C-alpha positions in Angstrom: -18.5 -2.4 17.8 -19.1 0.6 19.8 -16.0 2.9 20.8 -14.4 1.8 24.8 -15.0 5.3 25.6 -18.7 5.6 25.2 -19.3 2.3 27.3 -18.1 3.7 31.0 -16.8 6.8 32.4 -13.3 7.6 32.8 -11.9 7.4 36.8 -8.5 9.3 36.5 -7.6 7.9 39.6 -7.9 3.9 38.9 -4.7 3.9 36.9 -2.1 0.9 36.3 1.4 1.1 35.1 3.3 -0.6 32.0 7.1 -0.6 31.9 7.7 -1.4 28.2 11.0 -2.1 26.8 14.4 -2.9 28.9 17.1 -0.3 30.1 17.7 2.7 28.2 14.7 2.1 26.2 12.3 1.2 29.0 9.1 3.8 28.6 6.4 3.9 31.4 2.6 4.1 29.9 -0.5 4.8 32.3 -3.6 3.1 31.5 -7.0 3.3 33.2 -7.0 -0.2 34.8 -10.9 -0.6 34.0 -10.0 -0.8 30.1 -6.8 -2.4 30.2 -8.7 -5.2 32.6 -11.7 -5.4 30.0 -9.3 -5.3 27.1 -7.4 -8.9 28.4 -8.3 -11.3 30.7 -4.5 -11.9 31.3 -4.5 -8.0 32.2 -7.6 -8.5 34.4 -5.9 -11.5 36.4 -2.4 -9.8 37.0 -3.5 -6.8 38.3 -6.7 -8.6 40.6 -4.1 -11.1 42.0 -1.9 -11.5 45.3 1.4 -11.4 43.2 3.7 -9.0 42.4 1.1 -7.0 39.0 -1.4 -7.1 41.9 0.4 -5.5 44.7 2.3 -2.8 42.7 -0.3 -2.3 40.3 2.3 -2.3 37.5 3.1 -4.5 34.4 6.2 -5.4 33.0 7.0 -5.8 29.2 10.7 -6.0 28.6 10.7 -7.3 25.1 8.6 -5.1 23.6 8.7 -2.2 21.5 7.3 0.8 23.2 5.8 1.8 19.6 4.3 -1.2 19.1 3.0 -0.9 22.7 2.0 2.7 21.9 -0.7 0.8 19.2 -2.3 -1.4 21.8 -2.9 1.6 24.1 -4.9 2.9 20.9 -6.6 -0.7 20.4 -7.4 -0.5 24.2 -9.5 2.9 24.3 -10.8 2.8 20.8 -10.8 -0.7 19.6 -9.4 0.0 16.4 -6.0 -1.1 14.8 -4.9 1.2 12.1 -1.7 0.9 9.6 0.1 3.3 8.1 -0.3 4.5 4.6 2.6 3.8 2.5 3.0 6.7 -0.4 3.7 5.2 -3.7 2.4 1.3 -3.0 0.2 1.5 -5.8 3.1 1.7 -8.0 4.2 -1.1 -10.1 7.1 -2.0 -9.1 7.2 -0.2 -5.9 10.8 1.6 -5.1 12.9 0.5 -2.9 12.3 2.9 -0.5 8.4 2.1 -0.3 9.1 -1.3 -0.1 11.0 -0.9 3.0 8.9 1.2 4.5 5.9 -1.0 3.6 7.8 -4.5 5.0 8.7 -2.3 8.4 4.6 -1.1 8.7 4.3 -4.8 8.3 6.6 -5.9 10.7 5.0 -3.5 13.5 1.6 -5.1 12.8 3.0 -8.9 13.3 4.5 -7.4 16.5 1.4 -6.2 17.8 -0.4 -9.5 16.7 2.0 -11.3 19.0 1.3 -8.9 22.0 -1.9 -9.4 21.5 -1.2 -13.0 21.7 0.4 -12.8 24.9 -2.3 -11.0 26.5 -5.3 -12.9 24.7 -6.6 -10.4 23.0 -8.1 -12.2 19.7 -10.1 -9.3 18.8 -7.3 -7.2 18.3 -5.3 -10.0 16.5 -8.0 -10.6 14.0 -8.3 -7.0 13.1 -4.9 -7.0 12.7 -4.3 -9.3 10.1 -7.5 -7.4 8.2 -5.1 -4.2 8.4 -2.1 -6.3 6.7 -4.5 -7.8 4.1 -5.8 -4.4 3.2 -2.6 -3.1 2.3 -1.9 -5.6 -0.1 -5.5 -5.1 -1.2 -4.5 -1.5 -1.7 -1.0 -1.3 -2.9 1.5 -3.5 -5.4 3.6 -3.8 -2.2 4.1 -7.3 -0.7 6.8 -8.3 2.1 9.9 -9.5 0.3 12.0 -9.6 3.7 12.1 -13.1 5.6 14.3 -12.2 8.5 11.1 -11.9 10.8 10.2 -15.3 10.4 12.8 -16.8 13.2 10.9 -13.9 15.7 7.2 -15.3 14.5 8.6 -18.9 15.4 10.1 -17.6 18.7 7.4 -16.1 20.2 4.3 -18.3 18.6 3.3 -21.6 19.1 2.7 -24.5 16.6 -0.5 -24.6 15.0 -0.6 -20.7 15.5 -2.9 -18.7 13.0 -0.1 -16.6 12.0 2.6 -19.5 11.2 -0.1 -20.4 8.9 -0.3 -17.0 7.4 3.5 -17.1 7.2 3.1 -20.4 5.2 0.5 -18.8 2.9 2.9 -15.8 1.9 6.1 -17.6 1.6 4.4 -19.9 -0.8 2.4 -16.8 -2.9 5.7 -14.6 -2.5 8.7 -15.8 -1.8 10.8 -17.5 -4.6 12.7 -20.9 -4.2 16.2 -19.0 -4.9 15.2 -16.7 -2.1 14.4 -20.3 0.4 17.7 -21.5 -0.3 19.7 -18.5 0.1 17.9 -17.5 2.7 17.5 -20.9 4.6 18.4 -19.8 8.1 15.1 -17.4 8.0 13.0 -20.7 7.7 12.5 -23.1 10.5 12.6 -26.5 9.4 9.3 -27.3 9.8 8.2 -24.3 7.7 10.9 -24.9 4.7 9.8 -28.5 4.5 6.0 -27.2 4.2 6.5 -24.6 1.5 8.8 -26.7 -0.7 6.3 -29.5 -0.9 3.4 -26.9 -1.5 5.5 -25.5 -4.1 5.9 -28.7 -5.5 2.3 -29.4 -5.7 2.0 -25.9 -7.2 4.0 -26.8 -10.2 2.3 -29.3 -11.0 -1.0 -27.8 -11.7 0.5 -24.3 -13.3 -1.4 -25.3 -16.8 -4.8 -26.0 -15.1 -5.1 -22.3 -13.8 -8.6 -22.8 -12.3 -7.1 -25.1 -10.2 -4.3 -22.7 -9.5 -6.7 -20.1 -8.1 -8.6 -22.6 -6.0 -5.1 -23.5 -4.3 -4.2 -20.3 -3.8 -7.9 -19.4 -2.1 -7.2 -22.1 0.5 -4.0 -21.2 1.0 -5.0 -17.3 1.9 -8.4 -18.0 3.7 -8.9 -15.8 6.3 -10.5 -18.2 8.2 -7.3 -19.8 8.4 -5.7 -17.0 10.2 -8.4 -15.9 12.6 -8.3 -16.3 15.9 -11.7 -17.4 17.8 -13.2 -14.6 19.8 -15.0 -16.6 22.4 
């Protein structure tokens, strides 16, 4: 897709304000209204309404980290979702520091996905999932922590593509002992689904072709893709 900057001239007067974060952590961003409205139907409706956002030309996102919103701004202007390369991620096994850096970067991308969900930006969401997949493909790191899962469940709804991603991830990379030890990280429906799927996998471990087929069905990108039309 062509860079957004190539599609229309900038209007340096027509700006809208975003107040991101809460209290001492609040940060103000100024973005060209045309770009913000083109990127999100939610923002377009808000800034052109008779409600507070339309009257003040300001949008408040208290529960969003400024660093995550920085990445959203990059997307709005360039249609590019990038990830930070993690040094040493290709090593087997990765160092503790490398693994922690990897986990942190993936969590940032997941938060960006959720922000895209809130603002109805499916292309951004799909680019984020592609970026996460590429990170796993390029290195030996995988998301070892599960403390982030409740955050996903708090800010998404049943049937969400990112919940299906979490299910696939947990089945593939999280050991049963970890699930039992950190059971508070797992919503009941997810834990039950994971345990049932794990049992299904254990019954065909001696059939490599079937195991590969099952895992392929779990990680199919179409399961995570958000319709863009």
